[in-house]
C-alpha positions in Angstrom: 245.0 85.3 138.7 245.1 83.2 135.5 241.7 82.3 134.6 241.3 78.8 132.3 238.8 79.2 130.1 236.9 75.9 129.1 234.7 75.0 126.8 232.0 72.0 125.3 232.4 68.8 127.5 234.5 70.1 129.9 232.9 73.3 130.4 229.6 70.9 131.2 231.5 68.6 133.3 232.4 71.8 135.6 228.7 73.0 135.8 227.6 69.9 136.7 230.4 69.2 139.3 230.1 72.4 141.2 226.2 71.6 140.7 226.4 68.6 142.6 228.8 69.9 145.3 226.2 72.3 146.5 223.4 70.9 148.9 220.0 70.2 147.3 216.7 71.3 148.0 213.4 70.0 146.3 210.4 72.2 146.5 206.8 70.5 144.9 204.6 73.2 143.4 202.0 73.4 141.8 202.7 76.0 139.4 201.7 75.5 135.8 201.8 77.9 132.8 203.2 81.4 132.6 203.2 81.1 136.9 205.6 78.3 137.0 207.8 79.6 134.5 208.3 82.5 136.7 208.9 80.5 139.7 211.3 78.7 137.5 213.1 82.3 137.0 213.0 82.7 140.8 214.8 79.8 141.8 217.3 80.1 139.2 217.9 83.8 140.7 218.6 82.2 144.0 220.7 79.0 142.4 223.0 81.9 140.8 222.9 84.2 144.0 224.9 81.5 146.0 227.5 78.7 145.8 226.0 76.5 149.1 222.5 75.2 148.3 220.3 74.2 144.6 216.8 74.6 145.2 215.3 71.9 142.5 211.3 72.6 142.2 209.5 69.6 140.8 205.4 70.5 139.2 203.1 67.9 140.9 200.5 68.8 139.0 197.2 71.2 140.3 196.9 71.8 144.2 195.5 68.8 144.9 197.7 66.7 143.1 200.6 68.2 144.8 199.5 67.9 148.2 198.3 64.0 147.9 201.7 63.4 146.4 203.5 64.9 149.0 201.4 62.8 151.7 202.2 59.3 149.6 206.0 60.5 149.4 205.9 60.8 153.2 204.8 57.7 153.5 206.9 56.2 151.7 209.9 58.4 153.3 210.8 60.0 149.9 209.1 63.5 151.0 210.6 66.6 149.2 212.0 69.3 151.7 209.1 71.9 150.6 206.3 71.5 149.3 203.6 74.0 148.4 199.9 73.6 150.1 196.6 75.6 149.2 195.1 77.4 151.8 192.6 74.9 152.4 194.9 72.1 153.1 196.2 74.1 156.3 194.1 72.1 158.8 195.4 68.8 157.5 199.2 70.2 158.0 198.2 71.7 160.8 197.3 68.2 162.4 200.2 66.5 161.2 202.3 67.5 163.3 205.3 64.8 162.8 205.3 65.2 159.5 206.2 69.3 158.9 208.9 71.4 160.8 207.1 74.7 161.5 208.5 77.4 159.6 208.5 79.8 162.8 210.8 76.7 164.4 212.8 76.2 161.3 214.1 79.9 160.9 215.3 80.0 164.5 216.9 77.0 164.5 218.6 77.7 161.3 220.0 81.2 162.6 217.9 83.0 159.7 217.1 86.3 159.9 212.8 86.0 160.2 210.4 89.0 161.7 206.6 87.8 161.6 205.9 91.2 162.2 207.0 92.5 158.4 204.5 90.0 156.8 200.9 91.6 156.0 198.5 90.1 158.7 195.6 89.4 156.8 198.2 86.9 155.1 200.2 85.8 157.9 196.8 85.3 160.4 195.1 82.3 158.1 199.2 80.2 158.4 199.6 80.4 162.4 198.9 79.0 165.3 197.0 80.1 168.5 200.0 81.6 170.0 200.5 83.6 167.1 203.3 81.4 165.4 203.8 80.9 161.8 203.4 77.0 160.5 204.2 77.9 156.9 206.2 80.3 154.8 203.5 82.6 152.7 204.6 82.4 149.3 201.8 83.2 146.8 198.8 84.1 148.5 195.8 85.9 146.3 192.0 86.9 147.0 189.5 86.8 143.9 188.6 89.9 141.7 186.8 90.7 139.2 188.0 91.7 135.8 186.1 92.9 132.7 186.4 93.5 129.1 186.1 96.7 128.3 185.7 96.9 124.4 182.2 95.0 125.3 180.8 97.5 127.6 181.4 100.5 125.1 180.0 98.0 122.9 176.9 97.9 124.6 176.8 101.6 125.5 178.6 101.0 129.0 181.1 103.1 130.5 184.0 101.5 129.9 185.5 102.6 133.1 183.2 102.0 135.5 183.0 98.3 137.1 179.7 96.7 138.5 179.4 97.4 142.5 177.0 95.4 143.7 175.5 92.6 142.2 172.3 94.3 140.8 175.2 96.0 139.2 176.1 93.1 137.5 172.6 91.6 136.5 171.9 94.9 135.0 174.7 95.7 133.2 174.8 91.8 132.1 171.4 92.2 130.4 172.2 95.3 129.0 175.2 93.2 127.4 172.5 90.6 126.7 170.6 93.0 124.8 173.1 94.8 123.0 174.6 92.1 121.0 177.8 92.5 122.4 178.5 89.6 124.3 176.6 85.9 124.8 176.8 86.0 128.5 177.3 88.5 130.9 179.5 86.8 133.6 181.5 83.5 134.3 183.7 82.9 137.5 186.1 79.9 138.5 186.2 78.3 142.2 182.5 78.4 142.9 183.8 77.0 146.2 186.1 79.6 146.8 184.6 82.8 145.3 181.2 81.9 145.3 180.3 81.0 148.4 183.6 81.2 151.1 184.3 85.0 150.3 181.0 85.8 149.2 180.3 84.8 152.8 183.3 86.5 154.0 182.9 89.9 151.9 179.5 89.6 153.6 180.4 89.3 157.1 178.7 86.1 157.4 180.1 83.1 159.4 181.3 79.8 156.9 181.3 77.9 160.0 181.5 78.0 163.9 184.4 78.3 166.2 185.3 81.1 164.3 185.3 79.7 160.9 187.1 76.5 162.3 190.1 78.8 163.9 189.2 77.7 167.4 188.2 74.0 167.3 188.9 71.2 164.7 185.1 70.1 166.1 183.8 73.0 163.9 180.6 73.4 161.8 180.2 74.7 158.5 177.3 77.2 158.6 177.2 78.3 154.9 173.2 77.4 154.5 172.4 81.2 156.0 169.9 83.6 153.9 172.6 85.4 152.6 174.2 82.5 150.6 171.0 80.9 149.7 170.1 84.2 147.8 173.3 84.2 146.0 172.8 80.7 145.2 169.6 80.9 143.8 170.5 84.1 141.9 173.1 82.2 140.3 170.9 79.3 139.1 168.4 82.0 137.4 171.0 83.9 136.2 172.4 80.8 134.7 168.7 80.1 132.7 168.7 84.1 131.5 171.9 83.5 130.1 173.4 86.3 132.8 175.7 83.9 134.0 177.5 81.3 132.5 179.0 77.9 134.6 182.6 77.6 134.1 182.9 73.8 135.8 183.9 72.3 138.8 186.9 73.4 141.0 188.9 76.4 139.3 186.3 76.3 136.8 188.7 75.5 133.7 186.0 76.6 130.7 185.5 80.5 132.6 188.8 82.1 131.5 188.3 80.5 127.9 185.1 82.0 127.7 186.0 85.2 129.1 189.5 85.3 126.7 187.1 84.5 123.5 184.5 87.5 124.4 181.4 85.3 125.0 181.1 86.8 128.3 181.6 90.0 129.5 183.1 89.6 133.0 185.2 86.9 135.0 185.2 86.8 138.9 188.7 84.7 139.6 191.6 85.1 141.4 194.3 88.2 141.6 196.3 85.9 140.6 195.0 85.2 137.4 196.0 88.6 136.6 198.9 87.6 134.2 197.0 84.9 132.5 194.8 87.7 131.8 196.8 90.3 130.7 198.5 87.4 128.2 195.6 86.1 126.6 193.1 88.7 126.7 192.9 90.8 122.9 191.2 93.7 124.7 191.6 96.3 127.0 190.5 94.7 130.5 189.5 96.4 133.5 189.6 95.3 137.0 186.7 95.8 139.8 186.2 94.4 143.7 184.1 91.8 144.3 180.2 92.7 143.8 178.5 92.7 146.7 174.3 93.1 148.2 174.0 96.5 149.3 170.8 95.5 151.5 173.3 93.5 153.9 174.7 95.4 156.7 178.1 95.9 157.3 179.2 94.8 153.3 181.5 94.7 151.7 184.1 93.5 154.8 186.8 92.2 153.6 187.6 89.5 151.4 189.9 86.0 152.3 193.0 84.7 150.5 193.7 81.6 149.0 196.9 80.9 147.3 199.2 78.6 149.0 201.9 78.2 151.5 205.0 76.4 151.4 205.1 73.5 154.4 208.8 72.4 155.4 208.7 68.3 156.0 210.2 66.2 158.1 212.7 63.6 157.2 215.9 65.5 155.9 219.3 66.6 156.9 220.3 69.6 159.2 222.1 70.8 156.1 218.9 70.8 154.3 217.2 72.1 156.8 219.6 75.8 156.6 219.0 75.8 153.0 215.3 76.1 153.4 216.0 78.8 155.6 218.1 80.7 153.7 216.0 80.5 150.4 212.5 81.5 152.5 214.9 84.3 153.4 215.3 85.3 149.7 211.8 84.6 148.7 210.7 86.9 151.3 213.0 89.8 150.3 211.4 93.2 149.3 212.7 92.4 145.6 211.5 89.3 145.3 208.4 89.7 146.2 207.6 92.7 144.6 208.3 91.5 141.1 206.5 88.3 141.7 203.3 90.1 142.8 203.6 92.6 140.0 204.1 89.5 137.6 201.5 87.6 138.7 198.8 89.9 140.9 199.5 87.6 143.7 199.4 89.9 146.8 202.9 90.8 147.9 203.7 89.5 151.2 205.1 91.3 153.0 204.7 95.4 153.7 208.2 95.9 152.5 207.6 94.6 149.2 204.1 96.7 148.9 205.8 99.6 149.6 208.3 99.1 147.3 206.2 98.6 144.7 204.6 102.0 145.6 208.2 103.9 145.4 208.5 102.5 142.0 205.0 103.8 140.6 204.0 100.6 139.8 200.1 100.7 140.9 200.2 104.4 139.8 201.2 102.8 136.1 199.0 99.8 136.1 195.5 100.7 137.7 193.8 97.6 139.3 196.9 96.3 140.0 196.1 96.6 143.9 193.1 95.9 143.1 193.1 92.8 146.0 195.2 94.3 148.2 192.5 96.8 148.8 190.0 94.2 149.0 191.8 92.4 151.6 192.7 95.1 153.7 189.0 96.9 153.1 188.0 96.4 156.9 189.8 94.8 159.7 189.1 91.0 159.5 186.0 90.2 162.0 185.8 86.2 163.2 183.4 86.1 160.0 185.7 86.8 157.6 189.7 86.3 158.6 189.4 82.7 156.4 188.7 79.0 157.1 190.6 76.0 159.1 188.6 72.9 158.9 189.6 69.4 158.4 189.1 67.5 154.9 188.4 70.9 153.7 189.7 69.7 150.6 187.4 67.0 150.0 184.6 69.4 151.1 185.3 71.8 148.3 184.3 68.7 146.3 181.0 68.7 147.9 180.2 72.2 147.5 181.1 71.5 143.2 178.5 67.8 143.1 175.7 70.2 145.2 176.2 73.3 142.9 175.8 71.3 139.8 172.7 69.4 141.6 171.3 72.8 142.0 171.9 73.9 138.3 170.8 71.0 137.0 167.2 71.9 138.7 167.4 68.7 141.3 167.7 70.8 144.1 166.8 74.2 145.7 169.3 76.7 146.4 168.3 75.9 150.2 168.5 72.4 149.7 172.0 72.1 148.0 173.7 74.3 151.0 171.6 72.6 153.4 173.1 69.5 151.8 176.7 71.0 151.8 176.5 71.8 155.8 175.6 68.2 156.4 177.9 66.5 154.1 180.8 68.7 154.9 180.0 68.2 158.8 180.3 65.0 158.4 183.7 64.9 156.4 184.8 67.2 159.7 183.7 65.1 161.8 185.8 62.2 160.5 188.6 64.1 160.2 188.0 65.2 164.4 187.8 61.8 164.9 191.0 60.7 163.3 193.1 63.6 165.1 192.1 63.1 168.4 
């Protein structure tokens, strides 16, 4: 067979024609920085692996911005095929029955190979309906862990190979660090809502809300103003005054990571998926630990709950596009792609096969702490208090949590008053959601 070599404009024209011949699948996502670059590499790998479909990734901002943009686009009839939605948007997406194409149904109707049992139970359970059907495709699931600066620990006379296990350890180690002058603060955190309230509750087997944290009813109520949560927010407020804790800001806490990278704070609590950013930006050896717990709370630690996001498929597209979505989802779930994504990012491997592949590759032996999130989320079988949460309008509720936490730090409210207000204001938002969908 004679091959004709084309160069310059002719080659570009031929490439453009070939791409145009493929069925395009649009994917709106919220991955920026190193994670966004890796996502684009995954998509490029898929596009190069076959000749039928072309996935087009489009960054739409953070999770809230991406979800808001997708809702607006759907109303305008300009929605993407796939949208990445963070875990607290699950209740809202589930209620939009006419807008979503459930993944289990998509995969079946597209004739794609699909076994829900292949996915980690702690991941799948969050995104299934009451009949056990998967509604969205897990992609980037995470859970909070603790990072620490080994150099600061050593300078303060602490064992750099030993992470704090309890909140008492965090306090004692932080005060040792402050007294030594090794750092100006003990710890900081991203996501007050997710890490220091939602996961705090699950980690201590405390209910986040009624009706199994909202899984059983859209009319469930928040219950995050109990003794354990109040005690913890009391401590955070006190530790802030003492310099033990540095508030990183609302939402994801944009000031938290820089304080850790600069050596201002010795410890940092955030997503296991922060690993890529932590390793890229830390000019010091990093240690890893599980989330701290109060050792006088019976049953603690229980298990952590996931964050991150899944991929929802939106209605209104052609059958051929949906076949492309199904094919892409099969590629994304393959052990090789998932193991690579997990090992790069720190997100959990969403399938047992991907985790097993990492073990066979020796990844966890070579990278101590890389399995910290997996160990946390599988520490014990989930209880009704620790399998996650599912409330309508929870994106707005997280804003309420941030506002009330800031009122606490400003001295305007006690921790009990702040958390009571979270419950009262949050339940009003849940009622609004229930009224809208009923």
